[in-house]
A tleap script that builds the chain and sets N, CA, C and O, in Angstrom:
source leaprc.protein.ff14SB
mol = sequence {
  NMET SER ILE LEU SER PRO SER CYS PRO ARG
  CYS HIE ASN ALA PRO LEU PHE ALA SER THR
  LEU GLY VAL VAL ASP GLN CYS ALA SER CYS
  GLY LEU ALA LEU LYS ALA HIE ASP ALA GLY
  ASP GLY PRO ALA PHE PHE VAL VAL LEU VAL
  MET GLY PHE LEU THR MET GLY LEU ALA GLY
  TYR ILE GLU TYR ALA TYR GLU PRO PRO MET
  TRP LEU HIE ALA LEU LEU TRP LEU PRO PHE
  ILE CYS ILE GLY CYS TYR ILE GLY LEU ARG
  TRP SER LYS ALA TRP LEU ILE ALA LEU GLU
  LEU LYS THR HIE ARG LEU LYS ASP ASP PRO
  HIE GLU LYS CLEU
}
set mol.1.N position { 122.119 115.840 98.527 }
set mol.1.CA position { 120.680 115.974 98.498 }
set mol.1.C position { 120.054 114.667 97.998 }
set mol.1.O position { 120.657 113.926 97.221 }
set mol.2.N position { 118.850 114.413 98.458 }
set mol.2.CA position { 118.171 113.183 98.073 }
set mol.2.C position { 117.031 113.489 97.120 }
set mol.2.O position { 116.807 114.638 96.740 }
set mol.3.N position { 116.322 112.452 96.746 }
set mol.3.CA position { 115.190 112.638 95.833 }
set mol.3.C position { 114.061 113.413 96.514 }
set mol.3.O position { 113.254 114.046 95.834 }
set mol.4.N position { 113.995 113.370 97.846 }
set mol.4.CA position { 112.964 114.114 98.562 }
set mol.4.C position { 113.326 115.584 98.717 }
set mol.4.O position { 112.443 116.412 98.945 }
set mol.5.N position { 114.598 115.923 98.600 }
set mol.5.CA position { 115.007 117.327 98.698 }
set mol.5.C position { 115.961 117.664 97.559 }
set mol.5.O position { 117.169 117.761 97.778 }
set mol.6.N position { 115.439 117.845 96.346 }
set mol.6.CA position { 116.278 118.164 95.197 }
set mol.6.C position { 116.994 119.498 95.394 }
set mol.6.O position { 116.527 120.368 96.128 }
set mol.7.N position { 118.120 119.638 94.732 }
set mol.7.CA position { 118.924 120.843 94.876 }
set mol.7.C position { 118.894 121.682 93.602 }
set mol.7.O position { 118.303 121.296 92.593 }
set mol.8.N position { 119.539 122.827 93.675 }
set mol.8.CA position { 119.620 123.749 92.543 }
set mol.8.C position { 120.228 123.023 91.343 }
set mol.8.O position { 121.219 122.310 91.497 }
set mol.9.N position { 119.649 123.192 90.144 }
set mol.9.CA position { 120.164 122.467 88.986 }
set mol.9.C position { 121.537 122.966 88.510 }
set mol.9.O position { 122.224 122.263 87.768 }
set mol.10.N position { 121.936 124.163 88.927 }
set mol.10.CA position { 123.228 124.684 88.492 }
set mol.10.C position { 124.350 124.310 89.468 }
set mol.10.O position { 125.357 123.739 89.050 }
set mol.11.N position { 124.193 124.622 90.754 }
set mol.11.CA position { 125.302 124.428 91.708 }
set mol.11.C position { 125.144 123.190 92.589 }
set mol.11.O position { 126.131 122.725 93.159 }
set mol.12.N position { 123.956 122.653 92.717 }
set mol.12.CA position { 123.658 121.458 93.527 }
set mol.12.C position { 123.982 121.652 95.010 }
set mol.12.O position { 124.246 120.679 95.716 }
set mol.13.N position { 123.965 122.898 95.484 }
set mol.13.CA position { 124.281 123.156 96.892 }
set mol.13.C position { 123.068 123.564 97.717 }
set mol.13.O position { 122.938 123.144 98.867 }
set mol.14.N position { 122.192 124.361 97.162 }
set mol.14.CA position { 121.043 124.881 97.902 }
set mol.14.C position { 119.781 124.101 97.535 }
set mol.14.O position { 119.691 123.558 96.434 }
set mol.15.N position { 118.811 124.039 98.442 }
set mol.15.CA position { 117.559 123.335 98.133 }
set mol.15.C position { 116.764 124.045 97.043 }
set mol.15.O position { 116.817 125.269 96.918 }
set mol.16.N position { 116.041 123.276 96.270 }
set mol.16.CA position { 115.252 123.794 95.156 }
set mol.16.C position { 113.859 124.226 95.601 }
set mol.16.O position { 113.287 125.160 95.038 }
set mol.17.N position { 113.313 123.550 96.607 }
set mol.17.CA position { 111.946 123.816 97.042 }
set mol.17.C position { 111.927 124.567 98.361 }
set mol.17.O position { 112.666 124.236 99.289 }
set mol.18.N position { 111.060 125.601 98.436 }
set mol.18.CA position { 110.875 126.364 99.669 }
set mol.18.C position { 109.784 125.725 100.526 }
set mol.18.O position { 109.830 125.802 101.754 }
set mol.19.N position { 108.824 125.106 99.891 }
set mol.19.CA position { 107.735 124.425 100.585 }
set mol.19.C position { 107.554 123.056 99.937 }
set mol.19.O position { 108.463 122.555 99.275 }
set mol.20.N position { 106.405 122.462 100.124 }
set mol.20.CA position { 106.171 121.122 99.587 }
set mol.20.C position { 106.447 121.048 98.093 }
set mol.20.O position { 107.221 120.198 97.653 }
set mol.21.N position { 105.832 121.919 97.310 }
set mol.21.CA position { 106.063 121.948 95.868 }
set mol.21.C position { 106.389 123.347 95.356 }
set mol.21.O position { 106.444 123.568 94.146 }
set mol.22.N position { 106.603 124.284 96.260 }
set mol.22.CA position { 106.911 125.656 95.877 }
set mol.22.C position { 108.398 125.848 95.631 }
set mol.22.O position { 109.219 125.582 96.509 }
set mol.23.N position { 108.741 126.308 94.439 }
set mol.23.CA position { 110.138 126.520 94.067 }
set mol.23.C position { 110.626 127.831 94.692 }
set mol.23.O position { 109.875 128.804 94.762 }
set mol.24.N position { 111.874 127.855 95.142 }
set mol.24.CA position { 112.450 129.079 95.710 }
set mol.24.C position { 112.546 130.150 94.627 }
set mol.24.O position { 112.643 129.838 93.440 }
set mol.25.N position { 112.519 131.402 95.043 }
set mol.25.CA position { 112.619 132.510 94.085 }
set mol.25.C position { 114.012 132.584 93.464 }
set mol.25.O position { 114.160 132.863 92.274 }
set mol.26.N position { 115.037 132.330 94.292 }
set mol.26.CA position { 116.415 132.436 93.830 }
set mol.26.C position { 117.264 131.462 94.644 }
set mol.26.O position { 117.032 131.269 95.838 }
set mol.27.N position { 118.250 130.851 93.984 }
set mol.27.CA position { 119.147 129.926 94.664 }
set mol.27.C position { 119.962 130.688 95.703 }
set mol.27.O position { 120.529 131.738 95.399 }
set mol.28.N position { 120.023 130.172 96.912 }
set mol.28.CA position { 120.762 130.832 97.985 }
set mol.28.C position { 122.269 130.729 97.787 }
set mol.28.O position { 123.019 131.524 98.353 }
set mol.29.N position { 122.714 129.783 97.012 }
set mol.29.CA position { 124.147 129.578 96.823 }
set mol.29.C position { 124.702 130.294 95.588 }
set mol.29.O position { 125.666 131.052 95.696 }
set mol.30.N position { 124.105 130.059 94.423 }
set mol.30.CA position { 124.665 130.620 93.179 }
set mol.30.C position { 123.864 131.791 92.624 }
set mol.30.O position { 124.335 132.467 91.709 }
set mol.31.N position { 122.664 132.053 93.150 }
set mol.31.CA position { 121.873 133.195 92.706 }
set mol.31.C position { 121.028 132.953 91.467 }
set mol.31.O position { 120.506 133.914 90.901 }
set mol.32.N position { 120.869 131.716 91.020 }
set mol.32.CA position { 120.051 131.421 89.846 }
set mol.32.C position { 118.602 131.812 90.117 }
set mol.32.O position { 118.019 131.382 91.112 }
set mol.33.N position { 118.025 132.616 89.249 }
set mol.33.CA position { 116.639 133.073 89.403 }
set mol.33.C position { 115.691 131.965 88.967 }
set mol.33.O position { 115.671 131.570 87.801 }
set mol.34.N position { 114.915 131.477 89.906 }
set mol.34.CA position { 113.961 130.401 89.631 }
set mol.34.C position { 112.518 130.874 89.741 }
set mol.34.O position { 111.588 130.087 89.566 }
set mol.35.N position { 112.331 132.163 90.031 }
set mol.35.CA position { 110.993 132.709 90.242 }
set mol.35.C position { 110.124 132.623 88.989 }
set mol.35.O position { 108.920 132.387 89.093 }
set mol.36.N position { 110.708 132.809 87.818 }
set mol.36.CA position { 109.946 132.824 86.569 }
set mol.36.C position { 109.597 131.425 86.070 }
set mol.36.O position { 108.883 131.282 85.077 }
set mol.37.N position { 110.088 130.407 86.739 }
set mol.37.CA position { 109.820 129.039 86.286 }
set mol.37.C position { 108.340 128.705 86.436 }
set mol.37.O position { 107.725 128.987 87.465 }
set mol.38.N position { 107.782 128.103 85.395 }
set mol.38.CA position { 106.389 127.674 85.425 }
set mol.38.C position { 106.303 126.276 84.830 }
set mol.38.O position { 106.395 126.101 83.615 }
set mol.39.N position { 106.127 125.295 85.686 }
set mol.39.CA position { 106.039 123.908 85.218 }
set mol.39.C position { 104.673 123.602 84.620 }
set mol.39.O position { 104.539 122.679 83.817 }
set mol.40.N position { 103.661 124.370 85.006 }
set mol.40.CA position { 102.319 124.104 84.503 }
set mol.40.C position { 101.779 122.790 85.058 }
set mol.40.O position { 102.103 122.391 86.177 }
set mol.41.N position { 100.958 122.131 84.262 }
set mol.41.CA position { 100.352 120.872 84.688 }
set mol.41.C position { 101.090 119.650 84.154 }
set mol.41.O position { 100.652 118.523 84.387 }
set mol.42.N position { 102.180 119.843 83.456 }
set mol.42.CA position { 102.921 118.727 82.871 }
set mol.42.C position { 103.365 117.681 83.878 }
set mol.42.O position { 103.053 116.503 83.704 }
set mol.43.N position { 104.095 118.077 84.943 }
set mol.43.CA position { 104.526 117.076 85.913 }
set mol.43.C position { 103.362 116.358 86.581 }
set mol.43.O position { 103.412 115.143 86.773 }
set mol.44.N position { 102.316 117.095 86.937 }
set mol.44.CA position { 101.172 116.480 87.615 }
set mol.44.C position { 100.478 115.458 86.715 }
set mol.44.O position { 100.105 114.380 87.178 }
set mol.45.N position { 100.304 115.785 85.449 }
set mol.45.CA position { 99.641 114.867 84.527 }
set mol.45.C position { 100.388 113.546 84.431 }
set mol.45.O position { 99.783 112.481 84.555 }
set mol.46.N position { 101.693 113.603 84.213 }
set mol.46.CA position { 102.458 112.369 84.044 }
set mol.46.C position { 102.586 111.573 85.331 }
set mol.46.O position { 102.585 110.342 85.294 }
set mol.47.N position { 102.696 112.248 86.466 }
set mol.47.CA position { 102.769 111.534 87.741 }
set mol.47.C position { 101.451 110.824 88.030 }
set mol.47.O position { 101.448 109.665 88.445 }
set mol.48.N position { 100.338 111.510 87.815 }
set mol.48.CA position { 99.029 110.882 88.050 }
set mol.48.C position { 98.820 109.715 87.086 }
set mol.48.O position { 98.284 108.679 87.480 }
set mol.49.N position { 99.230 109.869 85.846 }
set mol.49.CA position { 99.096 108.797 84.861 }
set mol.49.C position { 99.908 107.557 85.274 }
set mol.49.O position { 99.396 106.438 85.247 }
set mol.50.N position { 101.148 107.764 85.647 }
set mol.50.CA position { 102.014 106.646 86.043 }
set mol.50.C position { 101.532 106.014 87.339 }
set mol.50.O position { 101.478 104.788 87.448 }
set mol.51.N position { 101.178 106.841 88.330 }
set mol.51.CA position { 100.715 106.288 89.608 }
set mol.51.C position { 99.391 105.539 89.446 }
set mol.51.O position { 99.188 104.508 90.088 }
set mol.52.N position { 98.494 106.037 88.604 }
set mol.52.CA position { 97.250 105.326 88.355 }
set mol.52.C position { 97.484 103.975 87.700 }
set mol.52.O position { 96.856 102.981 88.062 }
set mol.53.N position { 98.396 103.947 86.731 }
set mol.53.CA position { 98.726 102.694 86.064 }
set mol.53.C position { 99.347 101.697 87.051 }
set mol.53.O position { 98.957 100.529 87.078 }
set mol.54.N position { 100.301 102.150 87.852 }
set mol.54.CA position { 100.945 101.260 88.828 }
set mol.54.C position { 99.954 100.765 89.881 }
set mol.54.O position { 99.926 99.580 90.212 }
set mol.55.N position { 99.146 101.682 90.398 }
set mol.55.CA position { 98.198 101.314 91.451 }
set mol.55.C position { 97.165 100.318 90.945 }
set mol.55.O position { 96.887 99.324 91.616 }
set mol.56.N position { 96.596 100.568 89.778 }
set mol.56.CA position { 95.588 99.645 89.258 }
set mol.56.C position { 96.187 98.286 88.921 }
set mol.56.O position { 95.567 97.251 89.164 }
set mol.57.N position { 97.384 98.293 88.366 }
set mol.57.CA position { 98.040 97.024 88.055 }
set mol.57.C position { 98.355 96.219 89.300 }
set mol.57.O position { 98.059 95.026 89.363 }
set mol.58.N position { 98.954 96.863 90.294 }
set mol.58.CA position { 99.298 96.154 91.533 }
set mol.58.C position { 98.060 95.754 92.327 }
set mol.58.O position { 98.003 94.656 92.881 }
set mol.59.N position { 97.068 96.641 92.384 }
set mol.59.CA position { 95.828 96.309 93.107 }
set mol.59.C position { 95.101 95.153 92.427 }
set mol.59.O position { 94.567 94.276 93.105 }
set mol.60.N position { 95.076 95.142 91.106 }
set mol.60.CA position { 94.452 94.028 90.396 }
set mol.60.C position { 95.174 92.716 90.646 }
set mol.60.O position { 94.542 91.679 90.845 }
set mol.61.N position { 96.499 92.764 90.635 }
set mol.61.CA position { 97.274 91.550 90.911 }
set mol.61.C position { 97.011 91.037 92.323 }
set mol.61.O position { 96.787 89.843 92.522 }
set mol.62.N position { 97.040 91.941 93.306 }
set mol.62.CA position { 96.793 91.547 94.701 }
set mol.62.C position { 95.382 90.999 94.860 }
set mol.62.O position { 95.169 90.027 95.585 }
set mol.63.N position { 94.426 91.613 94.190 }
set mol.63.CA position { 93.031 91.147 94.296 }
set mol.63.C position { 92.869 89.741 93.738 }
set mol.63.O position { 92.242 88.893 94.372 }
set mol.64.N position { 93.421 89.489 92.569 }
set mol.64.CA position { 93.256 88.161 91.966 }
set mol.64.C position { 94.118 87.094 92.618 }
set mol.64.O position { 93.738 85.924 92.648 }
set mol.65.N position { 95.265 87.481 93.137 }
set mol.65.CA position { 96.162 86.491 93.741 }
set mol.65.C position { 95.765 86.140 95.174 }
set mol.65.O position { 95.841 84.975 95.563 }
set mol.66.N position { 95.340 87.135 95.966 }
set mol.66.CA position { 95.129 86.893 97.401 }
set mol.66.C position { 93.704 87.161 97.881 }
set mol.66.O position { 93.334 86.701 98.961 }
set mol.67.N position { 92.895 87.887 97.115 }
set mol.67.CA position { 91.531 88.251 97.469 }
set mol.67.C position { 91.410 88.832 98.883 }
set mol.67.O position { 90.674 88.296 99.711 }
set mol.68.N position { 92.125 89.920 99.159 }
set mol.68.CA position { 92.025 90.528 100.497 }
set mol.68.C position { 90.728 91.320 100.640 }
set mol.68.O position { 90.093 91.650 99.639 }
set mol.69.N position { 90.326 91.631 101.883 }
set mol.69.CA position { 89.126 92.459 102.073 }
set mol.69.C position { 89.370 93.888 101.568 }
set mol.69.O position { 90.511 94.314 101.388 }
set mol.70.N position { 88.276 94.610 101.346 }
set mol.70.CA position { 88.382 95.959 100.780 }
set mol.70.C position { 89.108 96.928 101.712 }
set mol.70.O position { 89.808 97.823 101.238 }
set mol.71.N position { 88.955 96.766 103.037 }
set mol.71.CA position { 89.636 97.665 103.956 }
set mol.71.C position { 91.152 97.518 103.839 }
set mol.71.O position { 91.882 98.483 104.066 }
set mol.72.N position { 91.633 96.332 103.492 }
set mol.72.CA position { 93.061 96.125 103.322 }
set mol.72.C position { 93.550 96.801 102.034 }
set mol.72.O position { 94.666 97.320 101.992 }
set mol.73.N position { 92.732 96.795 101.001 }
set mol.73.CA position { 93.075 97.529 99.785 }
set mol.73.C position { 93.236 99.020 100.102 }
set mol.73.O position { 94.197 99.653 99.665 }
set mol.74.N position { 92.292 99.570 100.863 }
set mol.74.CA position { 92.379 100.989 101.229 }
set mol.74.C position { 93.612 101.259 102.072 }
set mol.74.O position { 94.278 102.280 101.898 }
set mol.75.N position { 93.916 100.356 102.977 }
set mol.75.CA position { 95.096 100.506 103.833 }
set mol.75.C position { 96.384 100.436 103.027 }
set mol.75.O position { 97.356 101.114 103.363 }
set mol.76.N position { 96.412 99.639 101.984 }
set mol.76.CA position { 97.606 99.514 101.152 }
set mol.76.C position { 97.755 100.646 100.141 }
set mol.76.O position { 98.826 101.243 100.027 }
set mol.77.N position { 96.691 100.940 99.412 }
set mol.77.CA position { 96.824 101.794 98.233 }
set mol.77.C position { 96.715 103.284 98.494 }
set mol.77.O position { 97.285 104.069 97.736 }
set mol.78.N position { 96.016 103.706 99.521 }
set mol.78.CA position { 95.960 105.134 99.817 }
set mol.78.C position { 97.335 105.699 100.185 }
set mol.78.O position { 97.723 106.726 99.629 }
set mol.79.N position { 98.088 105.072 101.098 }
set mol.79.CA position { 99.442 105.584 101.367 }
set mol.79.C position { 100.368 105.443 100.155 }
set mol.79.O position { 101.219 106.301 99.923 }
set mol.80.N position { 100.207 104.372 99.387 }
set mol.80.CA position { 101.031 104.173 98.189 }
set mol.80.C position { 100.829 105.313 97.200 }
set mol.80.O position { 101.797 105.838 96.649 }
set mol.81.N position { 99.574 105.698 96.975 }
set mol.81.CA position { 99.264 106.775 96.047 }
set mol.81.C position { 99.779 108.116 96.579 }
set mol.81.O position { 100.403 108.876 95.838 }
set mol.82.N position { 99.523 108.409 97.851 }
set mol.82.CA position { 99.936 109.696 98.424 }
set mol.82.C position { 101.449 109.858 98.422 }
set mol.82.O position { 101.958 110.891 97.985 }
set mol.83.N position { 102.165 108.866 98.898 }
set mol.83.CA position { 103.630 108.947 98.951 }
set mol.83.C position { 104.215 108.941 97.546 }
set mol.83.O position { 105.146 109.694 97.260 }
set mol.84.N position { 103.683 108.107 96.675 }
set mol.84.CA position { 104.184 108.043 95.298 }
set mol.84.C position { 103.980 109.346 94.545 }
set mol.84.O position { 104.867 109.786 93.813 }
set mol.85.N position { 102.811 109.973 94.720 }
set mol.85.CA position { 102.560 111.256 94.049 }
set mol.85.C position { 103.434 112.356 94.624 }
set mol.85.O position { 103.919 113.205 93.876 }
set mol.86.N position { 103.645 112.363 95.926 }
set mol.86.CA position { 104.499 113.376 96.549 }
set mol.86.C position { 105.923 113.280 96.019 }
set mol.86.O position { 106.500 114.283 95.600 }
set mol.87.N position { 106.483 112.097 96.036 }
set mol.87.CA position { 107.852 111.907 95.537 }
set mol.87.C position { 107.911 112.160 94.038 }
set mol.87.O position { 108.836 112.810 93.553 }
set mol.88.N position { 106.937 111.654 93.310 }
set mol.88.CA position { 106.929 111.821 91.863 }
set mol.88.C position { 106.799 113.273 91.425 }
set mol.88.O position { 107.461 113.695 90.476 }
set mol.89.N position { 105.954 114.042 92.107 }
set mol.89.CA position { 105.794 115.446 91.748 }
set mol.89.C position { 107.057 116.244 92.027 }
set mol.89.O position { 107.452 117.078 91.212 }
set mol.90.N position { 107.696 116.003 93.164 }
set mol.90.CA position { 108.941 116.720 93.468 }
set mol.90.C position { 110.026 116.342 92.464 }
set mol.90.O position { 110.760 117.209 91.991 }
set mol.91.N position { 110.133 115.064 92.138 }
set mol.91.CA position { 111.167 114.617 91.203 }
set mol.91.C position { 110.914 115.172 89.801 }
set mol.91.O position { 111.830 115.680 89.154 }
set mol.92.N position { 109.677 115.074 89.340 }
set mol.92.CA position { 109.398 115.519 87.971 }
set mol.92.C position { 109.495 117.033 87.829 }
set mol.92.O position { 109.920 117.524 86.784 }
set mol.93.N position { 109.111 117.778 88.854 }
set mol.93.CA position { 109.241 119.232 88.791 }
set mol.93.C position { 110.718 119.635 88.802 }
set mol.93.O position { 111.117 120.528 88.055 }
set mol.94.N position { 111.523 118.992 89.633 }
set mol.94.CA position { 112.961 119.275 89.662 }
set mol.94.C position { 113.607 118.890 88.330 }
set mol.94.O position { 114.481 119.604 87.838 }
set mol.95.N position { 113.188 117.782 87.752 }
set mol.95.CA position { 113.734 117.353 86.457 }
set mol.95.C position { 113.391 118.351 85.366 }
set mol.95.O position { 114.223 118.651 84.510 }
set mol.96.N position { 112.155 118.873 85.391 }
set mol.96.CA position { 111.738 119.843 84.390 }
set mol.96.C position { 112.533 121.147 84.511 }
set mol.96.O position { 112.915 121.735 83.499 }
set mol.97.N position { 112.781 121.596 85.729 }
set mol.97.CA position { 113.577 122.805 85.936 }
set mol.97.C position { 115.005 122.594 85.439 }
set mol.97.O position { 115.568 123.471 84.784 }
set mol.98.N position { 115.592 121.442 85.743 }
set mol.98.CA position { 116.945 121.144 85.267 }
set mol.98.C position { 116.991 121.063 83.744 }
set mol.98.O position { 117.959 121.508 83.127 }
set mol.99.N position { 115.956 120.500 83.141 }
set mol.99.CA position { 115.885 120.417 81.684 }
set mol.99.C position { 115.762 121.804 81.062 }
set mol.99.O position { 116.378 122.081 80.033 }
set mol.100.N position { 114.973 122.670 81.680 }
set mol.100.CA position { 114.856 124.032 81.182 }
set mol.100.C position { 116.187 124.772 81.274 }
set mol.100.O position { 116.525 125.538 80.372 }
set mol.101.N position { 116.941 124.558 82.337 }
set mol.101.CA position { 118.247 125.198 82.465 }
set mol.101.C position { 119.212 124.660 81.413 }
set mol.101.O position { 119.981 125.418 80.823 }
set mol.102.N position { 119.169 123.371 81.186 }
set mol.102.CA position { 120.069 122.754 80.215 }
set mol.102.C position { 119.773 123.218 78.790 }
set mol.102.O position { 120.696 123.403 77.996 }
set mol.103.N position { 118.509 123.406 78.462 }
set mol.103.CA position { 118.127 123.828 77.109 }
set mol.103.C position { 118.008 125.347 76.984 }
set mol.103.O position { 117.478 125.855 75.996 }
set mol.104.N position { 118.505 126.065 77.989 }
set mol.104.CA position { 118.545 127.528 77.995 }
set mol.104.C position { 117.165 128.169 77.967 }
set mol.104.O position { 117.016 129.287 77.475 }
set mol.105.N position { 116.151 127.479 78.486 }
set mol.105.CA position { 114.814 128.067 78.600 }
set mol.105.C position { 114.671 128.788 79.933 }
set mol.105.O position { 113.765 129.606 80.095 }
set mol.106.N position { 115.552 128.500 80.894 }
set mol.106.CA position { 115.541 129.144 82.192 }
set mol.106.C position { 116.717 130.103 82.218 }
set mol.106.O position { 117.870 129.671 82.195 }
set mol.107.N position { 116.443 131.384 82.265 }
set mol.107.CA position { 117.490 132.402 82.188 }
set mol.107.C position { 117.857 132.894 83.580 }
set mol.107.O position { 117.064 132.792 84.516 }
set mol.108.N position { 119.082 133.437 83.708 }
set mol.108.CA position { 119.530 134.010 84.974 }
set mol.108.C position { 118.768 135.296 85.301 }
set mol.108.O position { 118.468 135.563 86.465 }
set mol.109.N position { 118.456 136.089 84.273 }
set mol.109.CA position { 117.748 137.345 84.463 }
set mol.109.C position { 116.268 137.115 84.182 }
set mol.109.O position { 115.914 136.784 83.050 }
set mol.110.N position { 115.380 137.280 85.184 }
set mol.110.CA position { 113.958 137.009 84.950 }
set mol.110.C position { 113.304 137.973 83.972 }
set mol.110.O position { 112.228 137.674 83.455 }
set mol.111.N position { 113.930 139.140 83.695 }
set mol.111.CA position { 113.337 140.109 82.776 }
set mol.111.C position { 113.804 139.891 81.343 }
set mol.111.O position { 113.288 140.526 80.423 }
set mol.112.N position { 114.778 138.997 81.140 }
set mol.112.CA position { 115.285 138.719 79.797 }
set mol.112.C position { 114.261 137.904 79.040 }
set mol.112.O position { 113.697 136.958 79.588 }
set mol.113.N position { 114.009 138.253 77.787 }
set mol.113.CA position { 113.036 137.520 76.971 }
set mol.113.C position { 113.660 136.223 76.482 }
set mol.113.O position { 114.856 136.152 76.197 }
set mol.114.N position { 112.810 135.190 76.392 }
set mol.114.CA position { 113.301 133.871 75.936 }
set mol.114.C position { 113.470 133.825 74.448 }
set mol.114.O position { 113.872 132.797 73.903 }
savepdb mol mol.pdb
quit
């Protein structure tokens, strides 16, 4: 599996995401219950923070070094932001799920209390 298609944090055989950012209810390979997982806004906050910092830094450097027209800035930075946020959100959400499994915050039984 690649960074664009993260796998189950326990068995690494089945895909983790059912849709763009929607986590599967249960691993198709090992049966790990992922339905109760709630990442909240944590991954989104950090991805937006990092992407904003990178984009502003790189855009400022390009502006002062080469002085391109504004349409070229839009052509460069809009795809950079969209692709970077897509990859970053999938990676950070998968990392958070794996961290929850490692620290025993993600249980096999969704009805078991933490």
